[in-house]
N, C-alpha and C positions, 0 to 999 in steps of 0.2 A: 716471040719475043723470049728464048732462050739465053741466057747469058753466059758468053763461054771466057773464063781468064788462061793467059798466058803464063808460061813460066815463072818470070819472074813475081808475079800476081797471085799466081800460085805460092812460092816460095816464102814472100814476107809473110805473111799470116802466120805461117812455122816459125819463122824467128819469133815475133812476137808473143806466141804462146809461150814459145823454149823463156824469153823475156819477162814473163807474168809467173812461170813457173818459179825459175832464178829469182824473181824479188819474192815471189813468197815463199820457200824456201830461207832464205837469208831472214825473212819476218819473224819467221816460226821458229828458227835456229838462235835469234838474238830472244826472240822469247823465251825462250824454254830454257837460257841461259840463266835470265831474271825468275822465274815463276817455278819453273822446274828446277833445275841443278843449283839455285842461289849463287853460280860463280859471279854475279854479275849484280849491281847494282842500279834500279829501275834509276832514267835519270833524265830529266827534259829534253835534252836533245835527240832522246829513242823515241820518247812519244809525240815530239814532234815529225818524224819521219814515219812513226805508222800513222799518223792522221793524215801528212801528205800523201801517202801512199791509197789512201782509200778516195784522194781526187783525182790523184793521176792514173792508175789502173783504168778507169772507163775512157779516159782520153787516149791513152795508148790503146785502147782495143776497137777506140773511133779512128785510128789513123791507119786501120788495114786500107788499102785500095779498096773501093764501092764497096765501103761497110757493109755488113748485110745487117740484118733487122737484129733486134735484142733474141737470144731465143736460141742461136744457129747452134753447127756444132761446135765451130771455135771459143762457142761463151763458154759449151759444157764440159769442152776437154780445157781450158787455163780460166777462163775468168769467174764461174759461178764453181769449181772448185777450189 
């Protein structure tokens, strides 16, 4: 019982990974502007976005077709990284 995926089902998780990287880079950019460079002031909406990402990224990860179990290559390349 070997599961094979077709083109779209392979391409979608790649976009999920790229989306997670994009969200993480934007969050890191904003956090560095606040904590390291001190060019922005910490505001409540920023903190709400960061806390929302904590709950949104796992749901985004689970939207992959035939979502594999936790610990697969997709997790180590995007979610845990």
